[in-house]
C-alpha positions in Angstrom: 124.7 101.6 -159.1 123.4 104.5 -157.0 121.4 107.2 -158.8 123.4 110.3 -159.5 122.0 113.7 -158.5 123.6 117.2 -158.7 122.4 120.2 -156.6 123.7 123.7 -157.2 123.6 126.7 -154.8 125.3 128.5 -151.9 126.5 126.9 -148.7 126.8 129.3 -145.8 128.3 129.5 -142.3 125.4 129.5 -139.8 126.0 131.4 -136.6 123.4 131.0 -133.9 123.0 131.8 -130.2 122.7 128.8 -127.8 119.2 127.6 -127.2 116.6 130.4 -127.3 118.9 133.3 -126.5 118.3 136.4 -128.5 121.0 138.0 -130.6 121.3 140.9 -128.1 121.7 138.5 -125.2 124.2 136.0 -126.7 127.8 136.0 -125.5 128.7 133.2 -127.9 127.4 131.5 -131.0 127.6 128.0 -132.3 128.7 127.5 -135.9 127.4 125.0 -138.5 127.0 125.0 -142.2 123.9 124.9 -144.4 122.0 126.1 -147.5 119.1 125.0 -149.5 120.7 122.8 -152.1 123.5 121.6 -149.8 120.8 120.5 -147.4 119.1 118.5 -150.2 122.4 116.9 -151.2 123.0 115.8 -147.6 119.5 114.1 -147.4 120.2 112.3 -150.7 123.6 111.1 -149.6 122.1 109.8 -146.3 119.5 107.9 -148.4 122.4 106.1 -150.3 122.3 108.1 -153.5 125.3 109.5 -155.3 124.8 113.2 -154.5 127.1 116.0 -155.6 126.9 119.6 -154.5 128.2 122.3 -156.8 129.1 125.8 -155.7 132.1 128.1 -155.5 134.0 128.5 -152.2 137.2 130.3 -151.2 140.4 128.3 -150.9 140.9 129.4 -147.3 140.2 127.4 -144.2 136.6 128.5 -143.7 135.8 127.5 -147.3 137.5 124.1 -146.6 135.4 123.7 -143.4 132.3 124.1 -145.5 133.5 121.5 -147.9 134.4 119.2 -145.0 130.9 119.5 -143.6 129.5 118.0 -146.8 132.2 115.4 -147.2 131.5 114.2 -143.7 128.2 112.9 -144.8 129.2 111.4 -148.1 128.4 114.3 -150.5 130.6 114.4 -153.6 132.4 117.8 -153.4 134.7 117.2 -156.4 132.8 119.6 -158.6 133.1 122.5 -156.2 135.0 125.4 -157.7 137.5 127.1 -155.5 138.1 130.8 -155.5 136.5 134.1 -154.4 137.0 135.9 -151.1 134.4 134.9 -148.6 131.8 132.3 -147.4 128.3 133.7 -147.0 127.1 133.9 -143.4 123.6 133.8 -141.9 122.7 134.5 -138.3 119.8 132.6 -136.8 117.8 133.5 -133.7 115.5 130.6 -132.8 112.0 131.6 -132.0 109.8 130.3 -129.2 106.1 130.3 -128.5 104.7 133.5 -130.1 108.1 135.0 -130.9 109.2 134.0 -134.4 112.6 133.0 -135.5 114.8 135.6 -137.0 117.4 135.3 -139.8 120.0 138.0 -140.7 122.0 137.5 -143.9 125.7 138.6 -144.3 126.3 137.0 -147.7 127.0 140.0 -150.1 130.2 139.4 -152.1 130.4 135.7 -151.3 132.3 133.4 -153.6 129.2 132.1 -155.4 127.6 135.5 -155.6 130.6 136.8 -157.5 131.0 133.6 -159.7 130.6 133.7 -163.5 129.2 131.2 -166.0 132.8 130.4 -167.1 133.5 128.9 -163.6 131.3 125.8 -164.3 131.7 123.2 -167.0 128.1 121.8 -166.9 128.7 119.2 -169.6 131.3 117.5 -167.5 129.5 118.1 -164.2 126.4 116.3 -165.6 128.1 113.2 -166.9 126.0 110.2 -165.8 123.6 112.4 -163.8 119.8 111.6 -163.7 118.5 114.6 -161.6 119.5 118.3 -161.2 118.1 120.4 -158.3 118.3 124.1 -157.5 116.2 126.6 -155.6 115.0 130.2 -156.1 117.5 131.3 -153.5 120.4 130.8 -155.8 119.4 133.1 -158.8 118.4 135.7 -156.2 122.1 136.2 -155.5 122.5 138.3 -158.7 122.1 138.5 -162.5 125.3 136.6 -162.9 124.0 133.7 -160.9 120.7 133.8 -162.9 122.9 133.2 -165.9 124.8 130.4 -164.3 121.5 128.7 -163.4 120.2 129.2 -166.9 123.3 127.6 -168.4 123.0 124.7 -166.0 119.3 124.1 -166.9 120.1 124.2 -170.6 122.9 121.7 -170.2 120.7 119.4 -168.0 117.8 119.6 -170.4 120.1 118.8 -173.4 121.2 115.6 -171.6 117.6 114.6 -170.7 118.2 115.1 -166.9 115.1 115.7 -164.7 115.2 119.2 -163.2 113.6 120.2 -160.0 113.3 123.6 -158.4 112.1 124.8 -155.0 110.7 128.3 -155.6 111.9 129.4 -152.1 111.2 133.2 -152.4 113.5 135.3 -150.1 112.3 138.8 -149.9 115.6 139.9 -148.2 117.5 139.0 -151.4 115.4 140.4 -154.2 112.1 141.9 -155.1 109.0 140.1 -156.3 109.4 141.7 -159.8 113.0 140.5 -160.0 112.0 137.0 -158.8 109.1 136.8 -161.3 111.3 137.8 -164.3 114.1 135.4 -163.4 112.0 132.4 -162.3 109.6 132.7 -165.2 112.6 132.2 -167.5 114.2 129.4 -165.5 111.0 127.5 -164.8 110.6 126.8 -168.5 113.3 124.1 -168.1 111.9 122.7 -164.8 110.1 119.3 -164.6 109.3 119.2 -160.9 108.3 122.3 -159.0 108.3 122.5 -155.2 106.7 125.5 -153.4 105.1 126.4 -150.1 101.9 128.4 -149.2 103.5 131.7 -150.0 106.0 131.1 -152.8 103.6 130.8 -155.7 101.9 134.1 -154.6 105.2 135.9 -154.0 106.9 134.9 -157.2 104.1 134.4 -159.7 101.0 136.0 -158.1 99.2 132.7 -157.9 97.4 132.2 -154.6 95.0 129.8 -152.9 91.6 131.2 -152.1 90.1 131.1 -148.5 93.5 130.3 -146.9 95.0 132.1 -143.9 98.6 130.8 -143.4 99.0 133.0 -140.3 95.8 131.8 -138.7 96.3 128.2 -139.5 93.5 127.8 -142.0 94.3 125.8 -145.1 91.9 125.1 -148.0 92.7 122.0 -150.0 90.7 123.1 -153.1 92.6 126.4 -153.2 95.9 124.5 -153.3 94.6 122.2 -156.1 94.0 125.4 -158.1 97.5 126.8 -157.3 99.2 123.5 -158.4 97.2 123.3 -161.6 97.9 127.0 -162.5 101.6 126.4 -161.9 101.6 123.2 -164.0 99.6 124.7 -166.8 101.8 127.8 -167.0 105.2 126.1 -167.0 104.3 122.6 -168.2 105.6 121.0 -165.0 105.2 117.3 -164.8 104.8 117.5 -161.0 104.0 120.2 -158.5 104.4 119.7 -154.8 103.2 122.2 -152.2 104.1 122.0 -148.6 101.3 123.0 -146.2 102.4 124.4 -142.9 99.9 125.6 -140.3 101.8 127.6 -137.6 100.2 127.4 -134.2 103.3 128.9 -132.6 107.1 129.0 -133.3 107.3 125.7 -131.5 104.3 123.9 -132.7 103.2 123.5 -136.3 101.0 121.1 -138.3 102.7 119.8 -141.4 101.5 118.2 -144.5 101.8 118.5 -148.3 100.1 117.9 -151.6 101.3 116.6 -155.0 99.8 117.1 -158.4 101.0 115.0 -161.3 99.0 116.5 -164.1 96.1 114.1 -163.5 95.5 113.5 -159.9 95.9 115.5 -156.6 97.4 113.7 -153.6 97.3 114.9 -150.0 99.5 113.5 -147.3 98.6 112.7 -143.7 99.2 115.7 -141.4 101.8 115.7 -138.5 101.6 117.8 -135.4 105.2 118.8 -134.8 106.9 120.2 -131.7 109.9 121.9 -133.3 113.6 121.6 -132.4 114.9 123.4 -135.5 112.7 124.3 -138.5 115.5 125.5 -140.8 115.9 123.1 -143.7 112.4 121.7 -143.4 111.5 122.5 -147.0 114.8 121.2 -148.2 114.3 117.9 -146.4 110.9 117.6 -148.1 112.6 118.2 -151.5 115.2 115.6 -150.8 112.6 113.1 -149.8 110.6 113.8 -152.9 113.6 113.5 -155.2 114.6 110.2 -153.6 111.1 108.8 -153.9 110.8 109.8 -157.6 114.2 108.3 -158.4 113.2 105.1 -156.6 110.0 104.8 -158.6 107.6 105.2 -155.7 103.9 105.7 -156.6 102.7 109.4 -156.1 101.0 108.9 -152.7 103.9 106.9 -151.3 106.4 109.4 -152.7 104.5 112.2 -151.0 104.2 110.4 -147.7 108.0 109.7 -147.7 108.8 113.4 -148.4 106.5 114.7 -145.7 107.7 112.2 -143.1 111.3 113.0 -143.9 110.6 116.7 -143.4 108.7 116.1 -140.2 111.7 114.3 -138.8 114.0 117.2 -139.8 112.1 119.5 -137.6 113.5 117.4 -134.6 117.1 117.9 -135.6 119.5 120.7 -134.8 121.2 122.4 -137.7 120.3 122.6 -141.4 121.1 119.0 -142.3 118.5 116.2 -142.1 120.3 113.4 -140.4 117.9 110.5 -141.0 118.0 107.2 -142.8 115.5 105.7 -145.2 114.4 103.2 -142.6 113.6 105.9 -140.1 111.6 107.8 -142.7 109.7 104.7 -143.8 108.9 103.9 -140.2 107.3 107.2 -139.6 105.5 107.3 -143.0 104.1 103.9 -142.2 102.5 105.2 -139.1 105.0 104.8 -136.2 105.2 108.3 -134.8 105.2 107.4 -131.1 108.7 108.5 -130.5 109.3 105.5 -128.3 112.8 104.3 -127.6 114.1 101.9 -130.3 115.7 99.0 -128.5 
C-alpha cells in the first residue's frame, strides 16, 4: 500500500506573459495553477505515493479548475474544503540574463486566507497518514491561518505523524518579526526542516558566515553551522538546506546539504540552464519526503531530492512533472540530456 502524505496550504491561479515578455508588454497571459504545498503533493503523486492536498477553495468554476489541476495528476482532493469568495492569484514575469524574475501577489481575501480552524477536521484528515507537510508561506496568510497550522501540527504530532516544514520566507506577505514569532511556535512540532540560503537568516536570524548568495560564493562550513543551530534550537531530526548560486536569471548552480543530527551530507552540484525556476524548492521538498518514506540512506535521499529539483527547473509551470526513474537516472550521473530512444 502506498505511503500516505498530507500537505496543507494555498493553491493559486498563476498568470504569466508568454516567454520573456514583461508585464507592461504582454497582450495576453497564460494561466496555470500552483502553490508551495500543492506542488509538493503533485511531486509525491507522480512518485506513486498517496498524496492529499488540503486547502479551502470557492465553489465556483475557478475554484473547481484549481481542484481539477490537482486531480489530473492523481492528487487526493477529497479533503479540500469548499467555500469562500476567491482563488488567490499571482502574476509571474520570467527573468532573463541579468534581469530577475518578478512576482506580484493578488491573494488578499482568498478562501484559505479567510478560513477558520473550524473548517478542518484534522483527526479525520490524518487517518492512516504517515507524513504531514506545510511551508512558511501558509501561516504568513494571517493569524487565523497560523492557528489552523498549529491545530494541524498538534493533531499530527498526537498521531505520531512525521511533520516537515519548508521555512519559505516571503517578505511580501509578512514581516521578519511576524515570521519569527509564528514559526518559532510552529517549529516546535516539526521533525524535518527545509530551508534555503536566506530563510534561516530572515526568519530566525541564523546565517552562514563568509557566504555571498548574490555573488555566487557559498561556504560549506557556514551551512553546517546554520543546520546545527536550527536543529539544536528546535530539536529537528533533519535539516536540509538548498544551495543556489545565481550566475544569472537563466543559469544557476544547484546543490544541497542534509544534517541528520550526527553527520553532514553534501550533494553533487548541477549547473542548470533554467526554463522555469518556480517550484524548485518545492520539488526538492517532494524528493526529500519521498526518499525518507522509502527508507533511503541520507546521501542517497539528498541526491534524489537535488536531482528532482534540478529537473523541475527544466519544466514550465509550478508542478514537477517527472517520474522516479527519471530522477534516479539523473541522480545516478546521467545528465547528458541525450534523447531517450
